[in-house]
N, C-alpha and C positions, 0 to 999 in steps of 0.2 A: 687691705681694709675689710675684706669679707670675713672678718673674725672679730672676736671680743677680747683679744689678748690684752692683758694689763688693765682690764676694766673690772670694777667692783660693783656688784649688783645686789639689790635686795628684792626678793620675791615674797609677797605676803601670801599666806595660804599655800605654801610650797610643797606640801607632802602628798597632795592628791590632784587628780585631774589635770587641768590646763596649767596650774601652778607647778606641779611636779614636772610636767613636760617641759616647761620653761626653764626650770632649774637644770634639768638634764641637757637641754639644748645649749644653754649658756656655758655650762661646764665643757661641753664638747667643743665649743668655739673658743675656749681658752680663758673665760672669765673666772674670777673668784666670786663665790656666791654665798650670801647669807639668806636663809629662808626662815619664815616664821610659821608656827602652828600653835594651836591652843593646847595641844597635848604633847607631853614629853615622849610618850610611847611612839607616836607617829614620827617624831623627829629622830628618835634613836634608830628606828627601822630603816629610814632612808639614809641616815649618816653611816650606818654600819657598812652598807654595801659600797657607798661612794668613797669613803675614806680608805677602804681596802684597795681601791683602784688608784689611790694617791691624789684624788681630786682636792682642790682647794675649796672646801665647802664647810659651812658652819650652820648650825640650827639654833634657833632661839624661841623659847616658849613666850608667846606674846599674843594678846587679844587686841587687835588694832582698834577696837572700839573703846579701849581703856586709855585715858590720858596718861596714867602711870606706866602702862606698858609701852605706849608710844615714846615716852621719855626713856624707857629702858632700851628701846631700839636705837634711839638717837645716841645715847651714852655708849652703847656697844660700838656703833659705827665710828663715832668720834674717837674713841679710845684705840680701836684696832686699825682703822683706815684713815681717819682724818678728813675724809671726803666721801662722796657717793656719786658714782657715774650713772647708775641706772636704778630706777625705782619701778617695779611692776606692781601695781595695785590690782591684785587678783582675787583676794579673799572675798567671798560672797556667799549668799544663801538665797533660797527661795522657799516659800511656804505656799504650796499649791492649793488655793481655796478660792471660792467665789468672793467677790468684794464684800458682800453683806455678811459673810461668815467670818471675816477677820475680826479678831479682838484688837483693841487699841495697842496692847502690848506687842502683838505679832506684827502689826503695821510698823510700829516704831523700830522693832528689831530689824526688819528687812531694810528700812531706810537707813538705819544707823550703820549697819555693816556695809551695805552696797554703795551708799552715797556719802554719808557724813565721814566715815572712817578714811576713805581715800583723800578727801579734802583736808582733814585734820592731819593725817600723816604726811601728806605732801607739804603742808605748811610747816610742820614740825621739822622736816628734813631739808627745808629750802636752803638754809645756810650751807649745809654740807653738799647739796647739789650744786650750789653756786660755786663752791670751791673747786669743783671738777673742771670748770671751764668749758665743758661740752657735755652737759648732762641730758638725760632723757627720762621722761616719765611715760610709761605705757599703761593705760587703764583698760582693763578687760570689761567691756560692756556686753552688748547682746543685740541680736536681731530684734528682740522685743522692744528695744529702745525706739525704734522707728515705725513699727507696725505691730498689730496684734497677732501674736503667734500662739495664743492659748496658754501662756505661762502665768497669767494672773496680773491684775492691775498694779498692785504695789511693786512687784518686781520690775514691771515695765516702766513705771514711774521712776524708780530708783536708777535704772540704767539710762533712761532718757536724761535725767539730771546729770548723770556722770558724763554724758557726751557734751552737754553744755559747759560743765566744769572743765572738761578737756579744752574746749575752744577758748574759753575765757582766760584760763591760766596760760595757754599757749601765747596769747597776745600779751598778757601782763608780764610774763616772765621771759619773754624773748630777749629783752635787754640784759637779762642775767645769764644768757647763753644756756637756757634750759628749754628743750623742746618737749612738747606734750602732745601725745597722740593716743588713739584708742583703736582697739580691734573689737569687732562685733561678730561673734560666732553665731551660727545657726545651731541646730541640735548637734551636740558633740558627745562622744562616748566618755563620760566621767561618772564618778560616784553620785553626783547630783542628779544625773539623768538616767542612771542605770535602771531604776525601777520602771520609769515611764517607757523607756525604749525596749524593755523586755516584754511589753504588752503588744502583741501583734496588731490588734485593732487600733492602737495609737501610733505604732511605728509605720504602718502601711501608708496612711495619708501623708505623713512627713516625707517619706521617700518618694512618693508619687509626685509631690509638689516640687521636689528638688531635681533639676535637670541632670545633675551628676549621679542621680539614682542611688544615693547612699547618705548616711550621716557622716560627720567629720570625725577624725581621730584627734586626740588632744595634741599630738605631735605636730599636726598641720597648723594649729593655732600658735604653737610655740615658735614655729619657723617665722611667722609674721611678726610676732613679738620681738624676736631676735633681730629681724631686719630693721624694725623701728628703733631698736636699741643700738644699732651700728652707726658708725660715722658715715657709712655709705648713704644713709638716708638723710643726710645733713640739711636738705632744703625742704623737708617735710615737717610741718608742725600744725597743730590744730585740726588734724584730720582724723577721720574714722574709716578704717578699712573693714568693709563688710565681707566676711568670709562665710558665704552661705550656699555654696555649690550652685549658684544661679537662682535660688529660690525667689529672691526679691524682684527679679526681672521676668519671672514666669507668670504671665497674665492668665493663661489658660492651662 
């Protein structure tokens, strides 16, 4: 059971960062994977290497904030698989600004991608998840959901909302044999954080606050996502695994 053989998984935002790492981890564990991206170029680059290795992997251009694209994802899964075992709501963005510097459009964009899209996609795919008989949703949240870590208020708000979405759907959909959990990374090496982590004056206090004395690799988050997607974690639902190298328990 320490594998994902015969499982069919969808990973949103699957060409970069934690999403890409999750795709690779799932494939290594034997799953068949569909991932989404907003650009065909990014999809082609990832597919080219993986399909040469004979992996069961598929890419689909889709913007998860679009109802039409969410329907396209649903139609693809219904046609090719007929059910869905695993959904990883990973796609997300951040706009690093002070609260008063945000435009209305920027605020709506962060909330739409990070909070509304996972809710709407989960609802859209509910019937396919229910057909699995043992489905799992894993939401990629953030340490910013539970404390201020300097990532900006709208981002923190969206991820906090995603945690409550996780808890509420876990209770509501337990009867449908759908488990819903979240993982909350601390600073992780991804394209989203590359610029910030390249600045020594910003990197130094992050590492100093972290007992493990480093930031995380995307593959370390993917391992947690994979565990929550396995049948081995069958009694875990409505939970948030904080993967922060000990930062949140480091008072001094």
